[in-house]
C-alpha positions as CSV (number, residue, x, y, z in Angstrom):
1,M,-160.4,190.2,-107.5
2,S,-163.0,187.7,-106.4
3,Y,-163.5,184.6,-104.9
4,K,-163.3,181.8,-107.4
5,T,-162.9,178.9,-104.9
6,I,-165.1,178.7,-101.8
7,L,-165.0,175.9,-99.0
8,V,-167.7,175.4,-96.6
9,H,-167.5,173.0,-93.5
10,L,-169.8,170.5,-93.4
11,D,-171.5,168.6,-90.5
12,N,-174.8,167.2,-88.8
13,S,-175.3,170.6,-86.8
14,A,-178.9,172.2,-86.9
15,S,-176.9,175.5,-88.3
16,C,-175.3,173.5,-91.4
17,A,-178.2,174.2,-93.7
18,G,-178.0,177.9,-93.0
19,R,-174.1,177.8,-93.5
20,V,-174.4,175.9,-96.7
21,A,-177.0,178.5,-98.1
22,V,-174.7,181.4,-97.4
23,A,-171.8,179.4,-99.0
24,L,-174.3,178.9,-102.2
25,D,-175.5,182.4,-102.2
26,L,-171.5,183.8,-102.1
27,A,-170.9,181.0,-105.0
28,T,-173.6,182.6,-107.1
29,R,-172.7,186.0,-106.5
30,F,-168.9,185.5,-107.6
31,D,-169.3,182.7,-110.0
32,A,-167.3,180.6,-107.6
33,H,-166.5,176.8,-107.5
34,L,-167.8,175.7,-103.9
35,V,-166.3,172.8,-102.1
36,G,-168.2,170.9,-99.3
37,L,-165.8,169.1,-96.7
38,V,-166.7,166.8,-93.9
39,V,-164.6,165.5,-91.5
40,T,-165.2,162.4,-89.8
41,V,-163.6,161.9,-86.3
42,E,-162.0,158.4,-86.1
43,P,-163.3,156.9,-82.7
44,V,-160.0,156.2,-80.4
45,V,-160.4,153.3,-77.9
46,P,-157.6,152.6,-75.5
47,T,-155.2,149.8,-76.0
48,F,-156.3,148.2,-72.7
49,V,-160.1,148.2,-73.9
50,M,-159.4,147.6,-77.4
51,A,-159.3,143.5,-76.4
52,Q,-162.6,143.6,-74.5
53,I,-164.6,145.4,-77.5
54,P,-165.8,143.2,-80.4
55,S,-164.2,144.3,-83.8
56,S,-167.8,144.2,-85.1
57,A,-168.8,147.1,-82.3
58,L,-166.1,149.0,-83.8
59,E,-167.0,148.7,-87.2
60,S,-170.9,149.6,-86.4
61,Q,-169.2,152.9,-84.9
62,R,-167.4,153.8,-87.9
63,E,-170.7,152.8,-90.0
64,A,-172.7,155.1,-87.9
65,L,-170.1,157.6,-88.5
66,R,-170.3,157.4,-92.1
67,T,-173.6,157.5,-92.2
68,K,-173.9,160.9,-90.8
69,A,-171.2,162.0,-93.2
70,D,-173.4,160.5,-96.0
71,E,-176.4,162.3,-94.7
72,A,-174.2,165.9,-94.3
73,I,-173.3,165.7,-97.9
74,A,-176.8,164.4,-99.4
75,A,-178.0,167.8,-97.9
76,F,-175.3,170.1,-99.4
77,E,-175.7,168.3,-102.6
78,T,-179.1,168.5,-102.8
79,A,-179.2,172.2,-101.9
80,A,-176.5,172.9,-104.5
81,Q,-178.4,171.3,-107.3
82,K,-181.4,173.6,-106.4
83,A,-178.9,176.6,-106.5
84,G,-177.3,175.4,-109.6
85,C,-173.6,176.1,-108.3
86,S,-170.6,174.3,-109.6
87,V,-169.8,172.3,-106.6
88,E,-167.8,169.1,-105.4
89,T,-167.8,167.4,-101.9
90,R,-164.7,166.0,-99.7
91,R,-164.4,163.8,-97.4
92,A,-161.7,163.4,-95.0
93,L,-160.7,161.0,-92.1
94,A,-159.0,162.3,-88.8
95,F,-158.7,161.5,-85.1
96,N,-159.8,164.4,-82.8
97,E,-156.8,166.2,-82.4
98,E,-156.0,166.1,-86.0
99,V,-159.4,167.7,-86.9
100,P,-158.2,171.5,-86.9
101,E,-155.2,170.7,-89.2
102,T,-157.2,168.8,-91.4
103,L,-159.8,171.8,-91.8
104,A,-157.0,174.2,-92.4
105,L,-155.2,171.9,-95.0
106,H,-158.3,171.8,-97.1
107,A,-159.0,175.5,-96.5
108,R,-155.6,176.6,-97.8
109,Y,-156.7,175.8,-101.5
110,A,-159.6,177.9,-101.4
111,D,-159.9,181.9,-101.4
112,L,-162.7,182.0,-98.9
113,V,-163.7,179.5,-96.3
114,V,-167.1,179.6,-94.6
115,M,-167.7,177.8,-91.1
116,G,-170.1,178.2,-88.5
117,Q,-170.5,179.9,-85.3
118,H,-170.1,177.3,-82.1
119,D,-173.5,176.5,-80.7
120,P,-173.3,175.8,-77.1
121,D,-176.8,173.9,-77.4
122,D,-176.0,171.5,-80.3
123,A,-173.3,168.6,-79.7
124,N,-172.8,168.2,-83.5
125,S,-171.5,172.0,-83.6
126,L,-168.0,172.6,-84.4
127,G,-166.4,173.1,-81.2
128,V,-165.0,176.8,-80.1
129,G,-161.3,175.5,-79.8
130,T,-161.4,173.9,-83.2
131,L,-162.8,177.0,-84.9
132,E,-160.1,179.2,-83.2
133,Q,-157.5,177.1,-83.9
134,C,-158.6,177.3,-88.0
135,L,-158.8,181.0,-87.9
136,L,-155.1,180.6,-86.6
137,G,-154.0,178.4,-89.1
138,T,-155.6,178.4,-92.2
139,G,-153.8,181.3,-93.9
140,R,-157.2,182.2,-95.5
141,P,-160.1,184.5,-94.6
142,V,-162.7,182.8,-92.6
143,L,-166.3,183.7,-92.9
144,V,-168.0,182.8,-89.7
145,V,-171.6,182.4,-89.9
146,P,-173.8,182.6,-86.7
147,Y,-175.7,179.5,-85.6
148,I,-179.1,181.4,-85.9
149,G,-178.3,181.7,-89.7
150,A,-177.9,185.0,-91.8
151,P,-180.6,186.8,-94.2
152,A,-179.9,186.1,-98.1
153,G,-178.1,188.8,-99.8
154,F,-176.2,189.7,-96.8
155,G,-173.4,192.4,-96.9
156,R,-175.2,195.5,-98.0
157,K,-173.8,197.3,-94.8
158,V,-170.5,196.6,-93.9
159,L,-168.7,197.5,-90.8
160,L,-165.1,197.1,-91.1
161,A,-163.1,197.1,-87.8
162,W,-160.2,198.9,-88.1
163,D,-157.1,199.6,-85.9
164,A,-154.1,199.8,-88.2
165,S,-153.0,196.6,-87.4
166,R,-151.6,194.0,-89.7
167,E,-154.7,191.5,-89.0
168,A,-157.0,194.4,-89.9
169,A,-155.2,195.1,-93.0
170,R,-155.3,191.8,-94.3
171,A,-159.0,191.5,-93.4
172,A,-159.9,194.6,-95.4
173,S,-157.8,193.4,-98.6
174,D,-159.5,189.8,-98.3
175,A,-162.8,191.1,-97.7
176,L,-162.7,193.4,-101.0
177,P,-164.8,191.3,-103.3
178,L,-167.7,191.7,-100.6
179,M,-167.1,195.3,-99.8
180,E,-167.1,196.2,-103.2
181,Q,-170.8,195.0,-103.7
182,A,-172.0,196.7,-100.6
183,E,-174.4,199.8,-100.6
184,K,-172.2,201.2,-97.5
185,V,-169.2,200.4,-96.1
186,T,-168.2,202.1,-92.4
187,V,-164.7,201.8,-91.3
188,L,-165.0,202.6,-87.5
189,T,-162.1,203.0,-85.2
190,I,-162.6,202.7,-81.4
191,N,-160.4,204.7,-78.8
192,P,-157.8,205.5,-81.8
193,K,-154.3,206.2,-81.2
194,K,-153.1,209.6,-81.5
195,G,-149.8,211.3,-82.5
196,R,-146.9,210.0,-84.6
197,G,-147.1,206.4,-85.7
198,A,-150.6,206.1,-84.7
199,H,-153.7,205.9,-86.8
200,G,-153.3,209.7,-88.6
201,E,-155.0,212.9,-88.0
202,E,-158.7,211.3,-89.2
203,P,-158.3,207.8,-88.0
204,G,-159.5,205.5,-90.7
205,A,-159.3,207.9,-93.6
206,D,-156.5,206.3,-95.0
207,I,-157.6,203.1,-95.2
208,A,-161.1,204.2,-96.4
209,L,-159.7,206.3,-99.1
210,A,-157.5,202.9,-100.0
211,I,-160.5,200.6,-100.6
212,A,-162.7,203.6,-102.2
213,R,-160.4,203.3,-104.9
214,H,-161.6,199.9,-105.7
215,G,-165.2,201.1,-106.1
216,V,-166.0,200.8,-102.6
217,K,-168.6,203.3,-101.1
218,A,-166.6,203.8,-97.9
219,E,-166.7,206.8,-95.0
220,A,-164.7,206.7,-92.0
221,E,-165.9,206.9,-88.5
222,S,-164.2,206.8,-85.0
223,M,-165.5,206.8,-81.5
224,A,-164.3,206.8,-78.1
225,V,-165.5,204.2,-75.1
226,R,-165.0,204.3,-71.8
227,D,-167.6,202.4,-69.8
228,V,-167.7,199.2,-72.1
229,S,-165.2,197.0,-73.9
230,I,-164.3,197.6,-77.4
231,D,-165.9,194.0,-78.3
232,E,-169.4,195.5,-76.6
233,A,-169.1,198.4,-78.7
234,L,-168.4,196.6,-81.8
235,L,-171.5,194.5,-81.3
236,S,-173.6,197.5,-80.0
237,R,-172.8,199.7,-83.2
238,L,-173.7,196.7,-85.6
239,S,-177.0,196.7,-84.3
240,D,-177.1,200.5,-84.0
241,D,-176.3,200.7,-87.7
242,G,-178.2,197.4,-89.3
243,A,-174.9,196.1,-90.6
244,D,-175.1,192.7,-91.6
245,L,-171.5,192.1,-92.4
246,L,-168.7,192.6,-89.9
247,V,-164.7,192.7,-91.2
248,M,-161.9,192.7,-88.7
249,G,-158.8,191.0,-88.0
250,C,-158.5,188.3,-85.3
251,Y,-156.0,187.7,-82.7
252,G,-153.9,190.4,-82.9
253,H,-152.3,189.9,-79.3
254,A,-150.2,187.1,-78.5
255,R,-152.0,183.7,-79.3
256,L,-151.5,182.3,-75.8
257,R,-153.0,185.5,-74.2
258,E,-156.2,185.6,-76.2
259,L,-156.6,182.0,-76.4
260,V,-156.3,181.5,-72.6
261,L,-157.6,184.8,-71.1
262,G,-160.2,185.5,-73.8
263,G,-160.1,188.8,-76.0
264,T,-162.1,190.6,-78.5
265,T,-161.8,187.8,-81.1
266,R,-163.4,185.4,-78.8
267,H,-166.1,187.6,-77.4
268,I,-167.2,188.0,-81.0
269,L,-166.9,184.6,-81.9
270,Q,-169.5,184.0,-79.0
271,H,-171.5,186.7,-79.4
272,M,-171.8,187.7,-83.2
273,T,-175.4,187.9,-84.7
274,V,-174.2,188.8,-87.8
275,P,-171.6,186.9,-90.6
276,T,-168.0,188.0,-89.5
277,L,-165.3,187.7,-91.9
278,M,-162.1,187.3,-90.1
279,T,-158.1,187.0,-91.1
280,H,-155.3,186.4,-88.8
């Protein structure tokens, strides 16, 4: 199993270069074809205002947006040429509310999607709501890269967050190509359930054995936390272990509950410090 088509989202954010570097790193590792996608948002002008705006002004705005897209693509192509990867670029035009589905549609033809964490200090950064909708709608594993970037060769020490859910099982399977190359994979269960239909006598041992059959150097661990939330415990463990990749299922609870009230997925998206592969 390997990634043979990888899609990376391009924009004009300050963090895009780091995201592209991660995508090129992965394309090199897996001898994959890399697709760079930029989505230009079509300006929307209310009908009652349209008559008061010269058509030249609207065209000027569109031209400015095209120029920004050209800049994002040019930077991507320059980096790709240096890396010597097989790449292509795609442009898509969408109204603001259509952006998540446009991204998701292109993502469905890739084995892995590389997107960036929302940077609250960068107006050009992809909105957190759009990122969340893509996670829910792509049907593909999404590697979210922190806006602070990622070290070259990340993925040597992997933390797999395991709760025996459908989403976690999907994430474990989707991350196999990366975990097969890792020096160490820790399967971590937090506050594991006990008894019938739960996580087993040794929580995490079954999935650790299953991925070990793929050549993954995996070991299972569990921990109990009472004074901190599960998301904070995960982030703390990442730091303590020096892990450089987190693998987890996302939005395991009802979508509306997590999107409105928050949850582990949203907290990780806001506070991640290492690349995180998520699957819904």
